[in-house]
C-alpha positions as CSV (number, residue, x, y, z in Angstrom):
1,M,-95.4,-66.9,157.6
2,A,-95.7,-63.4,156.3
3,E,-97.5,-64.5,153.4
4,G,-99.8,-66.5,155.6
5,I,-100.7,-63.5,157.4
6,V,-100.9,-61.4,154.3
7,V,-103.3,-64.2,152.7
8,R,-105.3,-64.5,155.8
9,G,-106.0,-60.6,155.7
10,L,-107.0,-60.6,152.7
11,R,-109.5,-63.6,152.9
12,R,-110.8,-62.1,155.7
13,V,-111.8,-58.6,154.1
14,R,-113.3,-60.9,151.2
15,T,-115.4,-63.0,153.6
16,L,-116.6,-59.5,155.4
17,L,-117.9,-58.2,151.8
18,A,-119.0,-61.6,150.9
19,E,-121.4,-61.7,154.0
20,G,-122.4,-58.1,153.6
21,A,-120.2,-56.4,155.4
22,T,-121.4,-52.4,154.4
23,P,-118.3,-50.5,153.0
24,H,-118.0,-47.1,155.1
25,S,-115.8,-44.0,154.4
26,L,-112.8,-43.2,155.7
27,E,-112.5,-40.9,158.8
28,G,-111.2,-40.5,162.3
29,K,-109.3,-42.6,163.9
30,Q,-109.1,-44.8,160.6
31,L,-108.1,-41.7,158.7
32,A,-105.2,-41.1,161.1
33,R,-104.1,-45.0,161.2
34,V,-104.0,-45.3,157.1
35,R,-102.2,-41.8,156.7
36,A,-99.5,-43.3,159.3
37,L,-99.5,-46.4,157.7
38,L,-98.5,-44.6,154.4
39,H,-95.9,-42.7,155.4
40,E,-94.5,-46.0,157.3
41,C,-94.5,-47.7,153.7
42,A,-93.1,-44.4,152.1
43,S,-90.2,-44.3,154.6
44,G,-89.7,-48.1,154.8
45,I,-89.4,-48.3,158.2
46,G,-88.8,-52.4,159.2
47,G,-88.1,-55.4,157.6
48,E,-89.8,-57.2,154.4
49,M,-92.3,-59.1,156.7
50,S,-93.4,-55.6,158.3
51,A,-93.7,-53.9,154.6
52,R,-95.9,-56.9,153.9
53,Q,-98.1,-57.0,156.7
54,R,-98.4,-52.7,156.3
55,A,-99.3,-53.4,152.8
56,S,-101.9,-56.0,153.9
57,R,-103.6,-54.1,156.2
58,L,-103.7,-51.5,154.0
59,A,-105.4,-53.4,151.4
60,E,-107.9,-54.7,153.5
61,T,-108.7,-51.3,154.9
62,Y,-109.2,-49.9,151.2
63,Q,-111.7,-52.9,150.2
64,G,-113.5,-52.1,152.6
65,L,-114.2,-48.6,151.9
66,N,-117.1,-46.9,150.1
67,D,-116.7,-44.8,146.8
68,E,-116.0,-41.7,149.0
69,G,-113.7,-43.6,151.4
70,R,-111.6,-44.8,148.5
71,A,-111.4,-41.2,146.7
72,T,-110.2,-40.1,149.9
73,F,-107.3,-43.0,150.3
74,L,-106.3,-42.1,146.6
75,R,-105.9,-38.5,147.2
76,I,-104.1,-38.9,150.2
77,V,-101.5,-40.7,148.5
78,A,-101.6,-38.8,145.4
79,T,-101.0,-35.2,147.2
80,E,-98.7,-36.2,150.3
81,F,-96.4,-38.7,148.7
82,G,-95.2,-36.6,145.8
83,P,-91.7,-35.3,145.4
84,D,-90.1,-32.7,147.8
85,P,-90.7,-29.2,145.8
86,Q,-87.7,-27.8,147.6
87,R,-85.5,-30.5,146.9
88,V,-86.4,-30.5,143.3
89,D,-85.4,-26.8,143.2
90,K,-82.3,-27.2,144.7
91,A,-81.3,-30.2,142.7
92,H,-82.1,-28.6,139.6
93,T,-80.3,-25.3,140.3
94,D,-77.3,-27.7,141.0
95,Y,-77.7,-29.6,137.9
96,Q,-77.9,-26.3,135.6
97,A,-74.7,-25.0,137.5
98,A,-73.1,-28.6,136.8
99,I,-73.5,-28.6,133.5
100,G,-70.4,-29.3,131.1
101,S,-68.1,-29.9,134.2
102,D,-67.4,-33.3,135.9
103,A,-69.9,-33.1,138.4
104,Q,-72.9,-33.0,135.6
105,W,-73.7,-36.5,135.9
106,T,-73.7,-36.8,139.5
107,A,-76.0,-33.9,139.8
108,E,-78.2,-35.5,137.0
109,S,-78.4,-38.5,139.2
110,A,-79.3,-35.9,142.0
111,L,-82.0,-34.4,140.0
112,R,-83.4,-37.6,139.3
113,N,-83.5,-38.9,142.8
114,A,-85.3,-35.7,143.9
115,L,-88.1,-36.2,141.3
116,R,-89.1,-39.5,142.4
117,S,-92.2,-39.6,144.4
118,S,-92.7,-41.8,147.9
119,R,-95.4,-42.9,145.8
120,L,-93.7,-45.5,143.7
121,R,-92.2,-47.0,146.9
122,I,-96.0,-47.4,148.1
123,L,-97.2,-48.7,145.2
124,T,-94.3,-51.3,144.7
125,Q,-95.0,-52.7,148.4
126,F,-98.8,-53.4,147.3
127,N,-97.2,-55.3,144.3
128,T,-95.6,-57.7,147.1
129,L,-98.6,-59.3,148.3
130,P,-100.1,-62.5,147.2
131,Q,-103.0,-61.3,145.0
132,G,-101.8,-57.3,144.7
133,V,-101.0,-57.4,141.1
134,K,-104.6,-57.7,140.6
135,F,-105.1,-55.5,143.9
136,L,-103.2,-52.4,142.0
137,V,-105.0,-53.2,138.4
138,D,-108.3,-52.5,140.4
139,L,-107.2,-49.8,142.4
140,R,-106.5,-48.0,139.2
141,A,-109.8,-48.6,137.9
142,D,-110.9,-46.7,140.7
143,L,-108.5,-43.8,140.2
144,L,-109.8,-43.8,136.7
145,H,-113.2,-43.2,138.1
146,H,-112.5,-40.5,140.1
147,V,-109.6,-38.7,138.0
148,E,-111.6,-36.9,135.9
149,E,-113.5,-34.6,139.1
150,D,-110.5,-34.5,141.0
151,A,-107.0,-33.1,138.9
152,A,-104.7,-33.9,142.0
153,L,-105.3,-37.6,141.4
154,R,-103.5,-36.6,137.6
155,S,-99.8,-37.3,138.9
156,L,-100.8,-40.8,140.6
157,D,-102.5,-42.3,138.0
158,R,-99.7,-41.4,135.3
159,E,-97.2,-43.0,138.1
160,L,-99.5,-46.0,138.0
161,E,-100.3,-46.3,134.5
162,S,-96.3,-46.1,134.0
163,R,-95.9,-48.7,136.6
164,L,-98.6,-51.2,135.4
165,S,-97.1,-50.9,131.8
166,A,-93.6,-52.1,133.3
167,W,-94.9,-54.9,135.1
168,F,-97.5,-55.8,132.2
169,D,-94.7,-55.6,129.5
170,V,-95.7,-58.2,126.8
171,G,-92.6,-60.1,127.3
172,F,-94.0,-61.3,130.9
173,L,-97.4,-62.6,129.3
174,E,-98.4,-66.1,128.6
175,L,-100.6,-66.7,125.5
176,Q,-102.9,-69.4,126.1
177,R,-105.6,-71.0,124.1
178,I,-109.1,-71.4,125.9
179,T,-111.2,-74.1,125.4
180,W,-114.2,-76.0,126.5
181,S,-112.3,-78.2,128.9
182,S,-110.5,-75.3,130.3
183,P,-111.4,-74.4,134.4
184,A,-115.2,-73.3,134.7
185,A,-113.8,-70.4,136.6
186,L,-112.1,-69.1,133.8
187,L,-114.8,-69.7,131.4
188,E,-117.3,-67.7,133.5
189,K,-114.6,-65.0,132.9
190,L,-115.1,-65.3,129.2
191,I,-118.9,-64.5,129.7
192,Q,-118.3,-61.9,132.2
193,Y,-115.5,-60.0,130.0
194,E,-117.2,-60.2,126.5
195,A,-117.6,-56.9,125.5
196,V,-118.3,-57.3,121.4
197,H,-120.8,-59.8,121.4
198,E,-122.7,-60.8,124.4
199,I,-122.5,-64.6,124.9
200,R,-126.1,-65.5,125.9
201,S,-125.4,-68.8,127.7
202,W,-122.9,-71.7,128.0
203,S,-124.3,-73.4,124.5
204,D,-123.5,-70.3,123.3
205,L,-120.0,-70.1,124.9
206,K,-119.4,-74.2,123.7
207,N,-120.1,-73.1,120.1
208,R,-117.8,-70.3,120.1
209,L,-115.0,-72.8,121.7
210,D,-116.1,-75.9,118.8
211,S,-113.4,-77.6,117.0
212,D,-113.8,-74.6,114.2
213,R,-113.4,-71.6,116.4
214,R,-110.3,-70.8,118.7
215,C,-110.1,-68.7,121.7
216,Y,-106.6,-67.2,122.7
217,A,-106.3,-64.8,125.8
218,F,-102.9,-63.1,127.4
219,F,-102.4,-63.7,131.2
220,H,-99.9,-62.4,133.6
221,P,-98.2,-65.1,135.7
222,R,-99.4,-63.3,138.8
223,M,-102.9,-63.5,137.4
224,P,-103.3,-66.4,136.3
225,M,-107.0,-66.9,136.1
226,E,-107.6,-63.5,135.1
227,P,-107.4,-63.0,131.3
228,L,-106.5,-59.4,130.1
229,I,-107.2,-59.3,126.7
230,F,-108.9,-62.4,124.6
231,V,-109.7,-63.0,120.8
232,E,-112.4,-65.1,119.3
233,V,-111.5,-66.6,116.2
234,A,-114.0,-68.6,113.2
235,L,-112.0,-70.7,110.9
236,V,-114.1,-70.3,107.7
237,D,-113.8,-70.6,103.9
238,H,-114.6,-67.3,103.0
239,L,-114.4,-63.4,104.4
240,A,-117.7,-63.3,106.7
241,D,-120.0,-60.9,106.3
242,N,-122.6,-61.4,108.8
243,V,-122.3,-61.9,112.8
244,Q,-125.6,-63.9,113.2
245,T,-124.6,-66.5,110.7
246,L,-121.1,-66.7,112.3
247,L,-122.4,-67.4,115.9
248,D,-125.5,-69.5,114.8
249,E,-125.5,-72.0,117.3
250,H,-127.4,-74.5,115.1
251,A,-125.4,-74.2,112.0
252,P,-122.8,-77.5,110.8
253,V,-119.5,-77.4,112.4
254,F,-117.3,-76.3,109.8
255,D,-113.9,-78.7,108.9
256,A,-111.4,-76.6,110.1
257,Q,-108.6,-78.6,108.1
258,R,-110.3,-77.0,105.2
259,A,-110.3,-73.2,106.5
260,N,-108.7,-70.5,104.2
261,T,-109.6,-67.6,106.0
262,A,-109.6,-66.8,109.7
263,I,-112.0,-64.1,111.4
264,F,-111.1,-62.2,114.3
265,Y,-114.7,-61.6,115.5
266,S,-114.1,-60.4,119.0
267,I,-111.2,-58.9,120.7
268,S,-112.2,-57.8,124.6
269,N,-110.0,-56.0,127.0
270,T,-111.0,-57.1,130.7
271,Q,-109.3,-54.9,132.8
272,V,-110.4,-51.3,133.3
273,G,-107.2,-50.7,135.5
274,L,-104.9,-51.1,132.4
275,R,-106.4,-48.7,130.4
276,G,-103.5,-47.1,127.9
277,V,-101.1,-50.0,128.4
278,S,-101.4,-51.7,124.9
279,F,-101.0,-55.3,124.1
280,G,-103.8,-55.9,121.5
281,N,-101.2,-55.6,118.7
282,F,-99.2,-58.4,120.2
283,L,-102.0,-60.7,120.7
284,L,-103.2,-60.6,117.3
285,K,-99.7,-61.2,115.6
286,R,-99.1,-64.2,118.1
287,V,-102.5,-65.3,117.4
288,V,-101.6,-65.5,113.5
289,D,-98.3,-67.2,114.1
290,D,-100.0,-69.9,116.2
291,L,-102.8,-70.5,113.5
292,K,-100.5,-70.6,110.5
293,R,-98.3,-73.4,112.6
294,D,-101.5,-75.7,113.2
295,Y,-103.4,-74.7,110.1
296,P,-100.7,-74.3,106.8
297,R,-103.8,-73.3,104.4
298,L,-104.5,-70.5,106.1
299,V,-104.0,-67.7,103.5
300,S,-106.3,-64.4,104.8
301,F,-106.6,-62.9,108.4
302,A,-109.5,-60.4,108.9
303,T,-112.0,-59.2,111.3
304,L,-115.5,-58.9,111.2
305,S,-116.0,-55.6,113.6
306,P,-118.5,-53.2,114.8
307,L,-118.7,-49.6,113.7
308,P,-119.4,-48.7,117.2
309,T,-119.8,-45.0,116.8
310,L,-121.3,-44.8,113.2
311,R,-124.9,-43.6,114.5
312,R,-123.1,-41.1,116.9
313,W,-121.1,-39.5,114.2
314,S,-123.8,-39.4,111.7
315,E,-126.5,-37.6,113.8
316,K,-123.5,-34.8,114.6
317,T,-123.1,-34.8,111.0
318,P,-125.5,-33.6,108.8
319,E,-123.7,-32.9,105.7
320,A,-122.5,-36.4,105.9
321,W,-126.1,-37.2,104.8
322,Q,-126.5,-35.0,101.8
323,H,-123.7,-36.5,100.5
324,A,-124.7,-40.3,100.9
325,F,-128.4,-39.7,99.8
326,G,-129.2,-38.0,96.6
327,P,-132.7,-36.8,95.1
328,A,-132.5,-40.1,93.1
329,D,-131.9,-42.5,96.4
330,L,-134.6,-40.5,98.2
331,E,-137.3,-41.0,95.5
332,R,-136.3,-44.7,95.5
333,I,-136.7,-44.9,99.2
334,K,-140.3,-43.2,98.9
335,R,-141.6,-46.1,96.4
336,H,-140.9,-48.8,99.2
337,L,-142.4,-47.1,102.4
338,P,-145.1,-48.8,104.2
339,P,-148.6,-46.7,104.3
340,D,-148.3,-45.0,107.6
341,A,-144.5,-43.8,107.6
342,T,-143.8,-40.2,106.7
343,A,-141.8,-39.9,103.3
344,P,-138.5,-37.8,103.9
345,D,-138.1,-34.7,101.7
346,S,-134.5,-34.4,102.9
347,A,-131.6,-36.7,103.6
348,G,-131.8,-35.1,107.3
349,E,-135.3,-36.5,107.8
350,L,-133.9,-40.2,107.2
351,Q,-132.3,-40.3,110.7
352,A,-136.3,-40.6,112.0
353,L,-137.1,-43.4,109.7
354,L,-133.9,-45.5,110.9
355,G,-134.6,-44.5,114.6
356,D,-134.8,-48.6,115.2
357,G,-134.4,-51.3,113.3
358,R,-137.9,-52.1,111.9
359,W,-137.0,-51.0,108.7
360,S,-134.7,-53.9,108.3
361,Q,-137.5,-56.0,108.0
362,D,-138.9,-54.9,104.8
363,A,-136.7,-56.3,102.3
364,R,-137.6,-53.3,99.3
365,L,-136.6,-50.9,101.9
366,A,-133.5,-52.0,103.2
367,R,-132.4,-52.4,99.4
368,A,-133.5,-49.0,98.7
369,L,-131.5,-47.7,101.8
370,Q,-128.4,-49.9,100.9
371,H,-126.4,-47.6,98.6
372,G,-126.7,-44.6,100.8
373,L,-126.0,-46.4,104.1
374,T,-122.8,-47.8,102.4
375,R,-121.3,-44.5,101.6
376,L,-122.6,-42.8,105.0
377,A,-120.0,-45.7,106.6
378,A,-117.0,-45.3,104.1
379,R,-117.0,-41.6,104.6
380,Y,-117.2,-42.3,108.5
381,L,-114.3,-44.7,108.2
382,L,-112.2,-42.1,106.6
383,S,-113.2,-39.3,108.6
384,T,-110.7,-38.0,111.4
385,I,-110.8,-36.0,114.7
386,K,-108.1,-33.4,115.8
387,G,-104.6,-35.2,114.9
388,G,-105.5,-36.9,112.0
389,R,-106.6,-40.0,113.9
390,P,-109.5,-41.7,112.5
391,Y,-113.0,-40.9,114.2
392,D,-113.4,-44.6,115.0
393,P,-112.1,-46.4,117.8
394,V,-111.9,-49.8,116.4
395,A,-110.3,-48.5,113.1
396,R,-107.6,-46.8,114.9
397,F,-106.7,-50.0,116.6
398,H,-106.8,-52.0,113.7
399,L,-105.2,-49.2,111.4
400,G,-102.7,-48.7,113.7
401,N,-101.6,-52.4,113.6
402,G,-101.1,-52.5,110.2
403,A,-104.4,-53.6,108.6
404,R,-106.6,-52.7,105.9
405,I,-110.0,-51.3,105.4
406,E,-111.2,-54.0,103.3
407,R,-115.0,-54.2,102.8
408,L,-118.4,-52.8,104.3
409,N,-121.1,-55.4,105.1
410,Y,-124.7,-54.3,104.9
411,L,-126.8,-55.5,107.6
412,A,-124.2,-57.6,109.2
413,D,-125.3,-57.2,112.6
414,T,-129.1,-57.2,113.1
415,S,-129.3,-57.2,116.7
416,A,-130.5,-54.3,118.9
417,R,-127.1,-53.2,119.7
418,G,-126.1,-53.4,115.8
419,H,-128.6,-51.0,114.8
420,K,-128.1,-48.7,117.6
421,Q,-124.3,-48.4,116.8
422,S,-124.4,-48.6,113.0
423,Y,-128.0,-49.3,111.2
424,G,-126.4,-52.8,111.2
425,L,-123.4,-52.2,109.3
426,M,-119.9,-54.0,110.0
427,V,-116.4,-54.0,108.3
428,N,-113.9,-56.3,107.6
429,Y,-110.2,-55.0,108.3
430,L,-108.0,-57.3,106.2
431,Y,-104.5,-58.4,107.8
432,D,-102.4,-58.6,104.8
433,P,-98.5,-60.1,105.7
434,D,-96.9,-58.6,102.3
435,T,-98.5,-54.7,103.3
436,I,-98.7,-55.1,107.4
437,E,-95.1,-53.3,108.3
438,A,-95.9,-50.4,105.2
439,N,-99.5,-49.9,106.5
440,V,-98.0,-49.1,110.2
441,E,-95.5,-47.1,108.9
442,A,-97.5,-44.9,106.7
443,F,-100.3,-44.8,109.4
444,S,-97.6,-43.8,112.2
445,R,-95.8,-41.4,110.0
446,S,-98.4,-39.1,108.3
447,G,-101.9,-40.8,109.6
448,E,-102.4,-42.2,106.2
449,I,-105.2,-44.9,106.2
450,A,-105.1,-47.7,104.4
451,A,-108.3,-48.5,102.5
452,A,-109.5,-50.8,99.4
453,A,-110.3,-49.0,96.4
454,A,-114.0,-49.9,97.1
455,I,-113.9,-48.1,100.1
456,R,-112.6,-44.6,98.8
457,R,-114.8,-44.9,95.9
458,S,-117.8,-45.4,97.9
459,A,-116.7,-42.6,100.4
460,R,-116.2,-40.1,97.0
461,D,-119.5,-41.2,95.1
């Protein structure tokens, strides 16, 4: 009965929002009522039914609030339900006095209890709702939106991230293959969440789920229709070097039984609220095992990955252009410029020439630019930020999972987005089963970047 009340309450607020009910701020009597309900949650008054009804009413209220109202709600939870400083101080003093005595372990337990905040009890009660896990994931997405401008929310964010990391431990997740026969609602989620290469139509999606393709996703049992992360795979007979060719809807379907290479061409995290909760590496390992079982001829597992911040990095690193484009490169480029183009007198002036993707449509000019842009991209991939981590976020992910930077692909993504991000370049990261563990160890221990000799040579030349 209690669950029925909770479900009806959540349905009621969704109906109101769907009908255009205007989100509102949190003030007056409603603010006082929310604060009272939160204190009741924190103190654990009543039984299980009372706890669920309170959590349901709070969730209803929260979902009906506007951005300002949600910020107020989150700030109340963050600032009014933390550990009691006086209790923590006393417990710490008692613990220090007890060190070395038989009472040390009791004092340690008391200190740990004093540090535990009431926020955790409140969050856990939301988790008991039928859709409470999804509610908390969405609530953290709101929290991340506000935390940069309100430092008081950081403790709540850390606690919620820690709690979500436990609830979304990879041991609880289910790997599922998504096919064209999957529920339409789930297929719509793929279109909505695809973050690397936009799914333009249902026929585009069908092509990505054809017999020579695979799509796998992790799901949480409490969010059965919400993929947490998914990977799209192409089964081919070579190391793919162009994403438009790979996604061509009109290309003939390849015989998957002849495939010797699996290309991971898109990996998308779907839930903003799970930022910091990592399970992408486990997804790839599980997918590789699944593919090897179904296709024993597969020997190569690689990505065709974007270089999402190459252009941004290059625009802030003028010396990289000087390294990549020497006088001979500039002369060759000048010979192939269209009559109305301004000839670059220095490597830095090339940025204006590459302002959009029109240059790539001139085959001779594109060839003249190829060596310099490839050198620029190689240098970028081997560059690091503070702490010795790679500048490129995709590189950080794959290198941290044991991959090797294998090959740069020129004009591999000629879409507007590809030119805007990386002048059309993409990269293959290779997952070699014989070197994965050694690469992970070297990267985590000293930040060593595993890269093919050709990549290092191109960065030095």
